[in-house]
C-alpha positions as CSV (number, residue, x, y, z in Angstrom):
1,M,-29.6,41.0,-11.8
2,S,-30.2,40.9,-7.9
3,E,-32.7,43.5,-6.5
4,V,-31.4,47.0,-5.8
5,F,-31.2,48.1,-2.1
6,T,-32.0,51.7,-1.7
7,R,-30.2,51.1,2.0
8,H,-27.0,50.1,0.6
9,R,-24.5,50.6,3.2
10,Q,-27.1,52.6,5.4
11,P,-26.2,52.6,9.9
12,W,-29.1,50.4,11.4
13,K,-31.5,52.5,13.4
14,P,-32.6,51.3,16.5
15,E,-36.2,51.1,15.3
16,E,-34.5,48.5,12.7
17,L,-33.1,46.7,15.6
18,Q,-36.4,46.6,17.3
19,K,-38.1,45.1,14.3
20,L,-35.1,42.4,13.3
21,K,-35.9,41.4,16.9
22,T,-39.1,40.9,16.9
23,L,-39.5,39.7,13.8
24,A,-36.4,36.8,14.7
25,G,-38.6,36.2,17.9
26,K,-41.5,35.5,16.1
27,G,-40.3,32.4,13.5
28,K,-40.0,34.7,11.1
29,G,-37.2,33.5,7.9
30,L,-34.5,35.6,6.5
31,K,-35.8,36.2,3.4
32,E,-38.8,37.6,5.1
33,I,-36.7,39.6,7.7
34,A,-34.9,41.1,4.9
35,K,-37.7,42.3,2.8
36,A,-39.6,43.5,6.0
37,L,-36.4,45.9,6.6
38,N,-36.0,46.6,3.0
39,R,-32.0,45.4,3.8
40,S,-30.3,42.0,1.7
41,E,-30.4,38.9,3.1
42,E,-26.2,39.1,3.6
43,S,-26.9,42.3,6.0
44,T,-29.6,41.3,7.7
45,K,-28.0,37.9,8.8
46,D,-24.6,39.7,9.6
47,R,-26.0,41.9,12.1
48,A,-28.5,39.2,13.9
49,K,-24.8,37.4,14.2
50,A,-23.3,40.3,15.4
51,D,-26.5,41.0,18.5
52,S,-26.5,37.1,19.2
53,I,-30.1,37.5,17.3
54,G,-31.0,33.5,16.4
55,I,-33.1,33.4,13.0
56,A,-35.4,30.6,11.8
57,K,-34.2,28.1,9.0
58,L,-37.3,27.6,7.4
59,R,-37.4,24.8,5.0
């Protein structure tokens, strides 16, 4: 079973958006950013795309 996220379908707070921008700017990967925000990878990816924030693709 996948991880359980306590923030399921919760609106994004300004502090979370700022943290998303900061972590993405530092070159962090999607998985690491999602874990830091306690959000799913899908939710994090969708929000970054909506705000035109580029997330590094780590391999």
